[in-house]
N, C-alpha and C positions, 0 to 999 in steps of 0.2 A: 345517592352517591356520597361516600364519605370524603373528607378532605384528604385522606391518605391515598385515595385512588389516583388522583392526578400526580401526586408526588411519586407514587409507586411506578406509574407508567413512565414518568420522566426518568426515574432511576434506572428502570429496565432499558430504556432507549440509550441512556448515557453509558451504561455498562456494555451494551451491545456494540456501541460505537467505539468504546475504548478497546474492547477485545478485537474488533475488526482492524483498528489502527495498529495495535501491537502485532497482530498476525501478519498484516501486509508489510509492516516495517521490517519485521524479522525476516520474512521471505525475501523482500527486496534487498536487504542488507547482505544476506547470504548469496543471492544471485550476483550482486555487484562484486562481492569479494571473489567469487569463483572466476569471473571474467578477469579481474586484476591478477589473480594467481596464475591463470592460464597464460596471460600475456608475459608474465615473468618466466614461466616454463618455456614459452616459445623463444625466449632469448637464450635457451640452453642453460639457464641458471638452475642449479639443483634446489629443489624445494621439498624437503622431507615432509612426510605426511603429518608429523607432529607440528611442524611449523605452519603448514597449510591450515590445520585445525585451529592453532593458536591465533593466527591472523583472522580467521573467520570469526572466532569468538570476540577478538578485540574490535573488529569492525561492527559487531552488533552494538557495541557501546560507542565507538568512534563515529562511524558513518551513520549508525542508527540514531544518534542524538541529533543530527541534522535532519535526517530523513523523516523521523517521527513527526516533527513539526509540519513538514510539507504534507505528509499523508493525513495528519489530523485535520488541517484546514481544508484540504482537497475533499476529504470524505465528508466533512461537515456540510459543505456546499452541495456536493453530489447526492448525499443521502437525503437532504432536505427536498431537492427536486424529485428524487426517486420516490420519496414518501407520497408526494402528490400523484405521481404516475401509478404507484402501487394501488392507490385508492380507485383510480380509473380502471385498472386492470388487476383486480385482486388475484385472479388465477395465475398471473405471471409474476407475482410479488417477489419470489426468490430470484428469478431471472432478472427482474428490473433492478434490484439492489446489487446483484453480482455485476451486471453490465455497468451500473453507476460506479462501482468500485474501480473497474477497469478504465472507464472514461475519466475518472478523477485522476488516476495516475498518468494516463496519456496526456490529459490536459496540462497537468503540472509539468511534465517533461517538455511540453511545447512552450510553456510560459517561462520556464526557468532561465533560458538564455536572455530573456528580456531584462531580468533582474540581475543576472550574473553574466554579462557578456564577456566572452573570453576568446574573441577572434576565431569563431567557428569551432572552438574546442568544446566537446561535450563534457560538462562538469561530472556527470555520472558516467564513468567509463563503460559500463555495460551497454549503455545506449548508443555507443559508437557503432554497434552492430544491430542489424534488424532483429536478430534472434534475441539479443539482450533486451531490446525495447519490448518485444513480444513477451518475454519472460517477466519483465518488471510490470507490464500491464496485467499479465496473468496473476501475479501476486495481488494486484488490486482487485481482480475478479474474485479471488479466494477471500480476500478481506470483505468484499461486498456480500459474498455468500455467507460468511460467518455472521455478519451484521443481520442479514435476513433471517437466519436460523435462530439468533438469540433475541432479536427485537420483539417486544410484545406486539401481538396483533391488535390493531385498533378494534374497538367494539365495545 
């Protein structure tokens, strides 16, 4: 085994993790923005399509810059545990990582109020609704799936 092999494996894992983090962050940011924009529309405020799109793109940077750190740390922990599980259940590898991605986001959403208490106010507005929480978790599942598909297989 050459010295490049462990470095190549680590690089592949790191790139898969980065791709998963970016995908889940982008999806989560877009989901979050759509809930915010829908709330504005519910107040009968006019929101032209161009504005809606511009706010969505701005939130990729604004909300995304906060959310990417949370997703990155959450995925780091969840994927480390999932890697152990995937060794035990290699046939279920993709599912294990996908579920780990969803669990990472769900866990983060549950822990967030501990660090940012706001008198029962959900910091991430989309999670004020069960559907928003489900969609944010689904974005984590997609991120986990991306990780499983891109991560080099052990062996």
